[in-house]
MARGUVEX-372375 format. One line per 4 residues: number of its first residue (from 1); for each residue x, y, z of N, C-alpha, C. Coordinates in nm, 2 decimals. Layout:
BEGIN
NUM> X,Y,Z,X,Y,Z,X,Y,Z | ...
***
This chain:
BEGIN
1> -2.01,23.09,-1.40,-2.11,23.16,-1.46,-2.17,23.26,-1.39 | -2.23,23.38,-1.45,-2.24,23.52,-1.38,-2.39,23.53,-1.39 | -2.44,23.52,-1.28,-2.61,23.53,-1.24,-2.61,23.65,-1.13 | -2.72,23.76,-1.20,-2.75,23.87,-1.09,-2.89,23.82,-1.00
5> -2.87,23.87,-0.88,-2.96,23.84,-0.80,-3.10,23.90,-0.82 | -3.20,23.83,-0.82,-3.35,23.88,-0.84,-3.40,23.94,-0.69 | -3.31,23.91,-0.59,-3.40,23.94,-0.48,-3.32,24.07,-0.38 | -3.37,24.15,-0.32,-3.29,24.27,-0.26,-3.35,24.27,-0.13
9> -3.29,24.26,0.00,-3.35,24.27,0.13,-3.25,24.40,0.19 | -3.34,24.49,0.25,-3.28,24.60,0.29,-3.31,24.65,0.45 | -3.21,24.69,0.51,-3.26,24.73,0.66,-3.18,24.87,0.68 | -3.21,24.96,0.57,-3.17,25.09,0.56,-3.24,25.17,0.70
13> -3.18,25.27,0.73,-3.25,25.34,0.83,-3.33,25.45,0.79 | -3.44,25.41,0.74,-3.53,25.50,0.66,-3.58,25.60,0.76 | -3.59,25.58,0.90,-3.64,25.67,1.00,-3.53,25.80,1.01 | -3.40,25.79,0.95,-3.34,25.90,0.96,-3.35,26.00,0.81
17> -3.43,25.95,0.74,-3.45,26.03,0.61,-3.56,26.13,0.62 | -3.52,26.24,0.56,-3.64,26.37,0.54,-3.73,26.31,0.45 | -3.87,26.36,0.43,-3.97,26.31,0.35,-3.93,26.30,0.24 | -3.85,26.40,0.16,-3.82,26.41,0.04,-3.72,26.28,0.00
21> -3.63,26.26,0.08,-3.53,26.16,0.06,-3.60,26.02,0.08 | -3.70,26.01,0.16,-3.77,25.90,0.18,-3.86,25.84,0.07 | -3.91,25.96,0.00,-4.00,25.95,-0.12,-3.90,25.91,-0.23 | -3.77,25.95,-0.25,-3.70,25.92,-0.33,-3.65,25.76,-0.33
25> -3.61,25.73,-0.22,-3.56,25.60,-0.17,-3.66,25.51,-0.21 | -3.81,25.53,-0.18,-3.92,25.44,-0.22,-3.93,25.44,-0.36 | -3.92,25.54,-0.44,-3.92,25.53,-0.56,-3.83,25.44,-0.63 | -3.69,25.44,-0.61,-3.60,25.36,-0.64,-3.65,25.19,-0.60
29> -3.69,25.17,-0.49,-3.71,25.05,-0.45,-3.84,24.99,-0.54 | -3.94,25.07,-0.56,-4.05,25.03,-0.63,-4.02,25.00,-0.80 | -3.93,25.10,-0.83,-3.87,25.08,-0.98,-3.82,24.93,-0.97 | -3.72,24.89,-0.88,-3.66,24.77,-0.87,-3.77,24.67,-0.86
33> -3.87,24.67,-0.79,-3.98,24.56,-0.77,-4.04,24.59,-0.91 | -4.07,24.67,-0.98,-4.13,24.66,-1.12,-4.07,24.62,-1.24 | -3.94,24.63,-1.21,-3.84,24.55,-1.32,-3.81,24.40,-1.29 | -3.90,24.35,-1.18,-3.89,24.19,-1.17,-3.82,24.13,-1.03
37> -3.77,24.21,-0.96,-3.69,24.18,-0.84,-3.77,24.18,-0.73 | -3.77,24.10,-0.64,-3.83,24.08,-0.51,-3.77,24.18,-0.41 | -3.84,24.28,-0.35,-3.76,24.37,-0.27,-3.83,24.35,-0.13 | -3.73,24.33,-0.01,-3.78,24.32,0.11,-3.71,24.44,0.19
41> -3.81,24.47,0.27,-3.76,24.58,0.36,-3.79,24.57,0.51 | -3.68,24.60,0.59,-3.70,24.55,0.73,-3.71,24.70,0.79 | -3.80,24.74,0.84,-3.82,24.88,0.90,-3.94,24.89,0.99 | -3.92,25.00,1.08,-4.02,25.04,1.19,-4.09,25.16,1.12
45> -4.06,25.22,1.03,-4.13,25.36,0.97,-4.25,25.34,0.93 | -4.37,25.42,1.00,-4.51,25.41,0.99,-4.53,25.44,0.82 | -4.47,25.55,0.76,-4.48,25.57,0.62,-4.48,25.46,0.53 | -4.39,25.37,0.55,-4.36,25.24,0.47,-4.49,25.17,0.46
49> -4.56,25.15,0.58,-4.67,25.08,0.59,-4.77,25.12,0.47 | -4.78,25.23,0.49,-4.92,25.32,0.40,-4.84,25.30,0.25 | -4.72,25.31,0.21,-4.70,25.29,0.08,-4.64,25.16,0.01 | -4.64,25.05,0.11,-4.59,24.93,0.03,-4.72,24.84,0.04
53> -4.76,24.79,-0.08,-4.89,24.73,-0.08,-4.89,24.56,-0.02 | -4.78,24.52,-0.03,-4.79,24.36,0.03,-4.68,24.37,0.13 | -4.72,24.33,0.26,-4.61,24.33,0.37,-4.62,24.21,0.45 | -4.51,24.17,0.50,-4.51,24.07,0.61,-4.48,24.13,0.73
57> -4.56,24.11,0.83,-4.57,24.19,0.94,-4.53,24.08,1.04 | -4.45,24.12,1.13,-4.39,24.00,1.24,-4.49,24.08,1.38 | -4.56,23.97,1.45,-4.64,24.04,1.56,-4.57,23.97,1.68 | -4.50,24.06,1.78,-4.43,23.98,1.89,-4.53,23.94,2.01
61> -4.52,23.84,2.08,-4.61,23.81,2.19,-4.52,23.74,2.32 | -4.57,23.73,2.41,-4.51,23.65,2.54,-4.47,23.51,2.49 | -4.57,23.45,2.41,-4.56,23.32,2.40,-4.44,23.28,2.24 | -4.42,23.41,2.19,-4.33,23.38,2.08,-4.40,23.47,1.94
65> -4.32,23.51,1.85,-4.36,23.59,1.75,-4.43,23.50,1.63 | -4.54,23.57,1.59,-4.60,23.53,1.47,-4.58,23.61,1.34 | -4.61,23.57,1.24,-4.62,23.64,1.10,-4.76,23.63,1.03 | -4.76,23.73,0.95,-4.89,23.73,0.86,-4.85,23.82,0.74
69> -4.91,23.79,0.63,-4.89,23.87,0.51,-5.02,23.98,0.52 | -4.98,24.08,0.49,-5.10,24.20,0.48,-5.11,24.24,0.35 | -5.24,24.22,0.29,-5.25,24.28,0.13,-5.34,24.39,0.12 | -5.35,24.47,0.02,-5.46,24.57,0.03,-5.58,24.50,0.00
73> -5.68,24.56,0.04,-5.82,24.52,0.04,-5.86,24.52,-0.10 | -5.93,24.43,-0.16,-5.97,24.44,-0.31,-6.10,24.51,-0.31
***
């Protein structure tokens, strides 16, 4: 049986892209999400925080890491 994955996770080096290439990469990922796929991005690039509407942020601490979902304000 041949099934395609509906989930994509990438840890691409977005920080190495110039602004135009970053914009194009994000357009492709947004198109994938809008086509029904779940897109996960692992990155430290601040511009991604501004452009991705729902994020899972990992907050490190001495006691251990915690996670929280961040969604746009309604």
